[in-house]
C-alpha positions as CSV (number, residue, x, y, z in Angstrom):
1,M,37.5,-64.6,-13.7
2,P,35.0,-66.7,-11.7
3,I,36.0,-65.7,-8.2
4,A,35.8,-62.0,-7.5
5,G,32.1,-61.6,-7.1
6,N,31.7,-65.0,-5.4
7,T,34.2,-64.3,-2.6
8,Q,32.3,-61.2,-1.5
9,D,29.1,-63.2,-1.4
10,V,30.8,-65.8,0.8
11,Q,32.3,-63.2,3.0
12,R,29.0,-61.5,3.7
13,A,27.3,-64.8,4.4
14,Q,30.1,-65.7,6.9
15,R,29.8,-62.3,8.6
16,A,26.1,-62.8,8.9
17,Q,26.8,-66.2,10.5
18,D,29.4,-64.7,12.9
19,T,27.0,-61.9,14.0
20,D,24.0,-64.1,14.7
21,R,25.2,-67.4,15.9
22,T,25.2,-68.2,19.6
23,H,28.0,-66.8,21.7
24,D,28.7,-70.2,23.2
25,R,29.6,-71.8,19.9
26,S,31.7,-68.8,18.9
27,H,33.7,-68.7,22.1
28,T,34.3,-72.4,22.0
29,N,35.8,-72.2,18.5
30,D,37.9,-69.1,19.3
31,A,39.3,-70.6,22.4
32,T,40.2,-73.8,20.7
33,T,41.7,-72.5,17.5
34,R,43.3,-69.2,18.6
35,T,46.9,-69.1,17.4
36,T,49.8,-67.3,18.9
37,S,50.0,-65.2,15.7
38,P,46.6,-64.2,14.4
39,K,48.4,-62.1,11.7
40,L,50.1,-65.2,10.4
41,T,46.8,-67.0,10.2
42,L,45.4,-64.0,8.2
43,F,48.4,-64.0,6.0
44,A,47.9,-67.7,5.2
45,A,44.2,-67.3,4.5
46,L,44.7,-64.2,2.4
47,L,47.5,-65.8,0.4
48,G,45.2,-68.7,-0.5
49,F,42.5,-66.4,-1.7
50,V,45.1,-64.5,-3.8
51,M,46.3,-67.7,-5.3
52,I,42.8,-68.8,-6.3
53,A,41.8,-65.4,-7.7
54,L,45.1,-64.8,-9.5
55,D,45.0,-68.2,-11.1
56,T,41.5,-68.0,-12.4
57,S,41.7,-64.5,-13.9
58,A,45.2,-65.1,-15.4
59,V,44.2,-68.4,-17.0
60,N,41.3,-66.8,-19.0
61,V,43.8,-64.6,-20.8
62,G,46.1,-67.6,-21.6
63,L,43.4,-69.8,-23.1
64,P,44.2,-69.0,-26.8
65,A,47.8,-69.9,-26.1
66,V,46.7,-73.1,-24.4
67,G,44.6,-74.0,-27.5
68,R,47.6,-73.4,-29.8
69,G,50.0,-75.4,-27.6
70,L,47.8,-78.4,-26.9
71,G,45.7,-78.3,-30.1
72,G,42.5,-77.5,-28.3
73,S,39.3,-76.3,-30.1
74,T,36.8,-73.8,-28.6
75,A,35.1,-76.8,-26.9
76,G,38.4,-77.7,-25.2
77,L,38.9,-74.2,-24.0
78,Q,35.4,-74.2,-22.6
79,W,36.2,-77.2,-20.5
80,I,39.4,-75.6,-19.2
81,V,37.1,-73.0,-17.6
82,D,34.1,-75.2,-16.8
83,A,36.0,-78.1,-15.3
84,Y,37.2,-75.7,-12.6
85,T,33.9,-73.8,-12.2
86,L,31.6,-76.8,-12.1
87,M,33.5,-78.5,-9.2
88,F,33.7,-75.2,-7.4
89,A,29.9,-74.7,-7.8
90,A,28.9,-78.2,-6.8
91,L,31.2,-78.7,-3.8
92,L,30.6,-75.3,-2.4
93,L,27.3,-76.6,-1.0
94,S,29.1,-79.2,1.1
95,A,32.2,-77.3,1.9
96,G,30.8,-76.0,5.2
97,A,30.0,-79.5,6.4
98,F,33.5,-80.7,5.4
99,S,35.0,-77.8,7.4
100,D,33.0,-78.7,10.5
101,R,33.9,-82.4,10.3
102,L,37.6,-82.1,9.5
103,G,38.3,-78.8,11.1
104,A,38.9,-75.6,9.2
105,S,42.7,-75.6,9.6
106,R,43.2,-79.1,8.4
107,L,40.8,-78.7,5.4
108,Y,42.4,-75.4,4.4
109,A,45.9,-76.9,4.5
110,D,44.8,-80.1,2.6
111,G,43.0,-77.9,0.1
112,A,46.0,-75.7,-0.4
113,A,48.2,-78.8,-0.9
114,A,45.8,-80.2,-3.5
115,F,45.5,-76.9,-5.3
116,T,49.3,-76.5,-5.5
117,L,49.8,-80.1,-6.8
118,A,47.0,-79.7,-9.3
119,S,48.6,-76.4,-10.5
120,V,51.9,-78.2,-11.1
121,A,50.0,-80.9,-12.9
122,C,48.3,-78.2,-15.1
123,G,51.7,-76.7,-15.9
124,L,53.1,-80.1,-16.9
125,A,50.0,-81.2,-18.9
126,P,51.0,-83.1,-22.0
127,N,47.6,-82.8,-23.6
128,L,44.2,-81.2,-23.2
129,A,42.5,-84.1,-21.4
130,F,45.2,-84.1,-18.7
131,L,44.8,-80.4,-18.2
132,I,41.1,-80.6,-17.8
133,V,41.4,-83.4,-15.2
134,A,43.9,-81.3,-13.3
135,R,41.5,-78.3,-13.5
136,L,38.8,-80.5,-11.9
137,V,41.0,-81.1,-9.0
138,Q,41.9,-77.4,-8.8
139,G,38.2,-76.4,-8.6
140,S,37.5,-79.0,-5.9
141,A,40.4,-77.7,-3.8
142,A,39.3,-74.1,-4.3
143,A,35.8,-74.9,-3.1
144,L,37.2,-76.4,0.1
145,M,39.7,-73.7,0.7
146,L,37.5,-70.6,0.4
147,P,35.0,-71.2,3.2
148,S,37.6,-72.7,5.5
149,S,39.9,-69.7,5.0
150,L,37.2,-67.4,6.3
151,A,36.6,-69.8,9.2
152,L,40.3,-69.5,10.1
153,V,40.1,-65.7,10.0
154,R,37.0,-65.8,12.3
155,Q,38.7,-68.0,14.7
156,A,41.9,-66.0,14.8
157,F,40.1,-62.7,15.5
158,P,37.5,-63.2,18.2
159,D,37.0,-59.4,18.6
160,A,34.3,-58.3,16.1
161,K,36.1,-55.1,15.1
162,A,39.4,-56.8,14.5
163,R,37.7,-59.6,12.6
164,A,35.8,-57.1,10.4
165,S,39.1,-55.4,9.6
166,A,40.8,-58.8,8.8
167,I,37.9,-59.9,6.5
168,A,38.1,-56.5,4.7
169,Q,41.8,-57.1,4.1
170,W,41.1,-60.6,2.9
171,T,38.4,-59.4,0.5
172,M,40.5,-56.5,-0.9
173,A,43.5,-58.8,-1.5
174,G,41.3,-61.1,-3.6
175,A,39.9,-58.2,-5.6
176,A,43.4,-56.8,-6.2
177,A,44.6,-60.3,-7.4
178,T,41.6,-60.5,-9.8
179,A,42.5,-57.1,-11.2
180,V,46.2,-57.9,-11.6
181,G,45.6,-61.4,-12.9
182,P,44.8,-60.7,-16.6
183,V,47.9,-58.5,-17.0
184,L,50.2,-60.9,-15.2
185,G,48.7,-63.9,-17.1
186,G,49.2,-62.0,-20.4
187,A,52.8,-61.1,-19.5
188,L,53.7,-64.6,-18.4
189,T,52.1,-66.1,-21.5
190,S,53.8,-63.7,-23.9
191,S,57.3,-63.7,-22.2
192,V,57.5,-67.3,-20.9
193,S,54.6,-69.7,-21.5
194,W,51.0,-70.2,-20.5
195,R,52.4,-73.0,-18.3
196,S,54.2,-70.5,-16.1
197,I,50.7,-69.2,-14.9
198,F,50.2,-72.5,-13.1
199,F,53.8,-72.9,-11.9
200,L,53.5,-69.6,-10.1
201,N,51.2,-71.3,-7.6
202,L,54.0,-73.6,-6.4
203,P,56.0,-71.2,-4.3
204,V,52.8,-69.5,-3.1
205,G,51.4,-72.9,-2.0
206,L,54.6,-73.8,-0.2
207,V,54.5,-70.6,1.8
208,I,50.9,-71.3,2.8
209,L,51.7,-74.8,4.0
210,A,54.7,-73.5,6.0
211,A,52.4,-70.9,7.6
212,M,49.8,-73.4,8.4
213,R,52.3,-75.5,10.3
214,R,52.3,-72.8,13.0
215,T,48.5,-72.7,13.2
216,E,46.8,-74.8,15.8
217,R,44.3,-77.3,14.7
218,S,40.6,-76.2,14.5
219,V,38.0,-78.0,16.6
220,R,36.0,-80.7,14.8
221,R,32.2,-80.8,15.1
222,P,29.8,-83.4,13.9
223,A,28.1,-82.3,10.7
224,P,25.8,-84.2,8.3
225,L,27.0,-85.0,4.8
226,D,24.6,-85.4,2.0
227,L,26.7,-87.6,-0.2
228,P,23.9,-88.9,-2.5
229,G,22.8,-85.3,-3.1
230,Q,26.4,-84.2,-3.7
231,I,27.0,-87.0,-6.2
232,T,23.8,-86.4,-8.2
233,A,24.4,-82.7,-8.3
234,I,27.9,-83.1,-9.7
235,L,26.8,-85.7,-12.3
236,G,23.8,-83.6,-13.4
237,L,25.8,-80.4,-13.8
238,A,28.6,-82.2,-15.6
239,A,26.3,-84.0,-18.0
240,L,24.4,-80.8,-18.8
241,T,27.6,-78.9,-19.5
242,Y,28.9,-81.7,-21.6
243,G,25.7,-81.9,-23.6
244,V,25.8,-78.1,-24.4
245,I,29.5,-78.0,-25.2
246,S,29.4,-81.1,-27.4
247,G,26.2,-79.9,-29.1
248,G,27.9,-76.6,-30.0
249,A,31.0,-78.4,-31.3
250,S,29.4,-81.2,-33.4
251,G,25.7,-80.4,-33.5
252,F,22.8,-81.1,-31.1
253,G,21.5,-83.9,-33.3
254,R,24.4,-86.1,-32.4
255,P,23.7,-89.1,-30.0
256,Q,26.3,-88.0,-27.4
257,S,24.6,-84.6,-27.0
258,W,21.2,-86.0,-26.5
259,A,22.5,-88.9,-24.3
260,S,24.3,-86.5,-22.0
261,L,21.3,-84.1,-21.7
262,L,19.2,-87.2,-20.8
263,V,21.7,-88.1,-18.1
264,A,21.5,-84.6,-16.8
265,L,17.7,-84.7,-16.6
266,V,17.8,-88.1,-14.8
267,S,20.5,-86.9,-12.4
268,M,18.7,-83.7,-11.6
269,S,15.5,-85.6,-11.0
270,A,17.4,-87.9,-8.7
271,F,18.9,-84.9,-6.9
272,V,15.4,-83.5,-6.2
273,A,14.2,-86.9,-5.0
274,V,17.2,-87.3,-2.7
275,E,16.9,-83.8,-1.3
276,R,13.2,-84.3,-0.5
277,R,13.9,-87.5,1.5
278,T,17.1,-86.6,3.3
279,K,16.8,-85.4,6.9
280,E,19.7,-83.0,6.4
281,P,19.7,-82.1,2.7
282,M,22.5,-80.2,1.1
283,L,19.9,-78.0,-0.6
284,P,16.6,-77.7,1.4
285,L,14.0,-77.5,-1.3
286,G,11.7,-75.5,1.0
287,L,14.2,-72.7,0.7
288,L,13.4,-72.4,-3.0
289,R,9.7,-71.9,-2.3
290,D,10.4,-68.6,-0.7
291,R,9.7,-65.9,-3.2
292,V,12.6,-63.6,-2.4
293,V,15.1,-66.5,-2.2
294,A,13.9,-67.8,-5.6
295,V,14.2,-64.4,-7.3
296,C,17.7,-63.8,-5.7
297,L,18.9,-67.2,-7.0
298,A,17.6,-66.5,-10.5
299,V,19.2,-63.0,-10.5
300,G,22.5,-64.5,-9.3
301,F,22.4,-67.2,-11.9
302,V,21.7,-64.7,-14.8
303,I,24.1,-62.0,-13.7
304,N,27.0,-64.5,-13.5
305,A,25.9,-66.1,-16.8
306,A,25.9,-62.7,-18.5
307,Y,29.2,-61.5,-17.1
308,Y,31.4,-64.5,-16.9
309,G,30.1,-66.2,-20.0
310,L,30.7,-63.1,-22.1
311,I,34.1,-62.4,-20.5
312,F,35.1,-65.8,-21.8
313,V,33.8,-64.9,-25.3
314,F,35.4,-61.5,-25.4
315,G,38.7,-62.9,-24.1
316,L,38.8,-65.1,-27.2
317,F,37.6,-62.3,-29.3
318,A,40.3,-59.9,-28.2
319,Q,43.1,-62.3,-29.3
320,D,41.6,-64.4,-32.1
321,I,39.5,-61.8,-33.9
322,L,41.2,-58.4,-33.0
323,G,44.7,-60.0,-33.0
324,R,45.8,-58.6,-29.7
325,S,48.6,-60.2,-27.8
326,A,48.0,-62.0,-24.5
327,V,49.2,-58.9,-22.6
328,G,47.0,-56.6,-24.7
329,A,44.0,-58.9,-24.0
330,G,44.8,-58.8,-20.3
331,L,44.8,-55.0,-20.3
332,V,41.3,-55.0,-21.8
333,F,39.9,-56.5,-18.7
334,V,41.7,-54.6,-16.0
335,P,39.3,-51.6,-16.0
336,T,36.4,-54.0,-15.6
337,A,37.9,-55.7,-12.6
338,V,38.8,-52.4,-10.9
339,L,35.3,-50.9,-11.5
340,C,33.6,-54.1,-10.2
341,T,35.6,-53.7,-7.0
342,V,34.8,-50.1,-6.6
343,T,31.0,-50.5,-7.2
344,N,31.0,-53.2,-4.6
345,L,31.8,-50.6,-2.0
346,F,29.1,-48.2,-3.2
347,S,26.5,-51.0,-3.2
348,A,26.5,-51.4,0.6
349,R,25.9,-47.7,1.0
350,A,23.1,-47.6,-1.5
351,A,21.4,-50.6,0.2
352,A,21.7,-48.9,3.6
353,R,20.0,-45.8,2.3
354,W,17.3,-47.2,-0.1
355,G,17.1,-50.9,0.7
356,A,18.8,-53.8,-0.9
357,R,16.3,-54.1,-3.8
358,T,17.3,-50.8,-5.3
359,P,21.0,-51.5,-6.1
360,V,20.0,-55.0,-7.3
361,L,17.6,-53.4,-9.8
362,V,20.0,-50.6,-10.8
363,G,22.8,-53.2,-11.2
364,Q,20.8,-55.4,-13.5
365,F,19.7,-52.5,-15.5
366,A,23.3,-51.4,-16.0
367,C,24.3,-54.9,-17.0
368,A,21.5,-55.0,-19.6
369,V,22.5,-51.5,-21.0
370,G,26.1,-52.7,-21.1
371,L,25.1,-55.8,-23.1
372,L,23.2,-53.7,-25.6
373,L,26.2,-51.4,-26.0
374,L,28.4,-54.4,-26.7
375,L,26.3,-55.2,-29.8
376,L,28.3,-52.4,-31.4
377,V,31.4,-54.6,-31.2
378,N,32.6,-56.1,-34.5
379,R,35.8,-57.1,-36.2
380,H,36.9,-53.5,-36.6
381,T,36.4,-52.5,-32.9
382,S,39.6,-51.3,-31.2
383,A,40.7,-52.9,-27.9
384,T,40.4,-49.6,-26.2
385,T,36.8,-49.2,-27.3
386,L,36.1,-52.8,-26.2
387,A,37.5,-52.1,-22.8
388,L,35.2,-49.0,-22.4
389,L,32.1,-50.8,-23.6
390,L,32.7,-53.6,-21.0
391,L,32.6,-51.1,-18.1
392,P,28.7,-50.8,-17.7
393,L,28.5,-54.6,-17.5
394,A,31.2,-54.8,-14.9
395,G,29.8,-51.9,-12.9
396,G,26.4,-53.4,-12.9
397,L,27.6,-56.7,-11.6
398,G,29.7,-55.1,-8.9
399,F,26.8,-52.9,-7.8
400,A,24.2,-55.7,-7.7
401,V,26.0,-58.6,-6.1
402,P,26.6,-57.4,-2.5
403,S,23.1,-56.2,-2.1
404,L,21.8,-59.3,-3.8
405,T,23.3,-61.3,-1.0
406,A,21.9,-58.9,1.6
407,M,18.5,-59.2,0.1
408,M,18.5,-63.0,0.2
409,L,19.8,-63.1,3.8
410,G,17.3,-60.5,4.9
411,G,14.4,-62.8,5.7
412,I,16.3,-66.0,6.5
413,A,16.9,-67.3,10.0
414,P,20.4,-66.5,11.3
415,E,21.4,-70.2,11.6
416,R,20.7,-70.7,7.9
417,A,22.8,-67.7,6.7
418,G,25.8,-69.9,5.8
419,L,23.6,-72.3,3.9
420,A,21.8,-69.5,2.0
421,G,25.2,-67.9,1.1
422,G,26.5,-71.3,-0.2
423,V,23.3,-71.9,-2.3
424,L,23.5,-68.4,-3.8
425,N,27.2,-68.8,-4.7
426,S,26.5,-72.3,-6.1
427,F,23.8,-70.9,-8.4
428,R,26.0,-68.0,-9.5
429,Q,28.9,-70.3,-10.3
430,T,26.6,-72.7,-12.2
431,G,25.2,-69.8,-14.2
432,G,28.8,-68.8,-15.2
433,A,29.7,-72.4,-16.1
434,L,26.6,-73.0,-18.3
435,A,27.0,-69.6,-20.0
436,V,30.6,-70.5,-20.9
437,A,29.3,-73.7,-22.4
438,G,26.3,-72.1,-24.2
439,F,27.9,-68.9,-25.4
440,G,31.0,-70.9,-26.4
441,A,28.8,-73.2,-28.4
442,L,27.2,-70.2,-30.2
443,V,30.5,-68.6,-31.3
444,A,31.8,-72.0,-32.5
445,Q,28.9,-72.4,-34.9
446,H,29.4,-72.0,-38.6
447,G,27.5,-68.6,-38.6
448,G,30.7,-67.0,-37.5
449,F,32.2,-65.8,-34.2
450,V,30.7,-62.3,-34.3
451,T,27.3,-63.5,-35.1
452,G,27.4,-66.0,-32.2
453,M,28.7,-63.3,-29.9
454,H,25.8,-61.0,-30.8
455,L,23.3,-63.8,-30.3
456,S,24.9,-64.5,-26.9
457,L,24.4,-60.8,-25.9
458,L,20.8,-60.8,-26.9
459,I,20.1,-64.0,-24.9
460,A,21.7,-62.4,-21.9
461,V,19.6,-59.3,-22.3
462,V,16.4,-61.3,-22.4
463,L,17.3,-63.2,-19.3
464,L,18.3,-60.0,-17.5
465,A,15.0,-58.4,-18.5
466,A,13.1,-61.3,-17.0
467,T,15.0,-61.2,-13.7
468,T,14.7,-57.4,-13.5
469,L,10.9,-57.6,-13.8
470,A,10.9,-60.4,-11.1
471,T,12.9,-58.2,-8.8
472,L,10.7,-55.2,-9.4
473,A,7.7,-57.3,-8.3
474,L,9.3,-58.0,-4.9
475,P,8.3,-55.8,-1.9
476,K,10.2,-52.5,-1.7
477,V,11.2,-53.2,1.9
478,N,13.5,-56.1,2.4
479,R,12.1,-58.7,4.8
């Protein structure tokens, strides 16, 4: 389920942009892109978010069935998740520039078409390699759709109060889809096939495209594209992930693992060099020198790594070790999705009263406690007990993330809010992707699934302890 927390980050970053940008630019956009039916625009944007959230949360539950159907190993299942997440993380940094250059309405419609076609390709996949390539396209399309859908909502609702209400509906729809996804995915997998999870996107995508035909084109604006930075970022993340996954599957002493890790190092070094010399970098490195920003990025990376990496592991555990059906495994994760949504709402109130740092600290502590409690899980644990033990982890994530975004944006110039939100989301998604690779490698080792799972939990606890201490060292009052 790699979307739920991310969408709320993007939403808050967009709202910060909307509030602080100059009125001239805002009015120009609204006048140019206002449609005769703002509700139709909201419906199209909301439906796209639902499609993305539903697809990702439902697919996780269907992974064991995919493995049985296409003969995939744990490494193959890791790539089904990471192919999507890596492209989402890498392209999110450039999505805003693409939206400006092409126009939000065109980019959203093109993204929806690509996502729909890629979903059909996933459903028809004859083998694992084909499915992974289709997931790469899905992740790319999702990265372009998400920011442009928010831009459409902003343009359709020029009034601040109406816009806030529309964004709230958009956010809640995605959260609801994330909560429903595991059960729906389990039901479709058990009663029809894992392929039906992807085919479900076809009618949804067609409805979106029909609605977008009645939406006026958004204005285009010149925006710099950092293509060398984008290419080296994708290559570096992909090589690093491949190195970790292949090392877990066949041993880190093999040439392909070391070669891919070397490619990752070279690519990341090239990325840093490019970003230093580019006039309009995709990731301004000066941003990372800010102490609060650096801590927030580390916290976002680690929280996502702990949550989404372990959700992947426990999704396999519920079916492969506990012997639950796909529906039963889906039900295990419903309480976590619901609690994550609820604690998101309380986070904003806590930040308003005590400052953003406090809920970020409390959220990380809850995540760490939850991870320690999950060390009690073994082959004899019931699915109900597992669902209950996952709650502190989910609650901590939901409580920390909104305030984490607010803490990062607190000291940044208004015109950089969108960039900061994109960077934070990219770090969070990258954390989740690498954790799926790393934790998946641990459970695939010969020591046994449960041993690898417990080691993954301990690694996540250590990382959370480090970021919690770093957060504690920040000033109490947010800048």
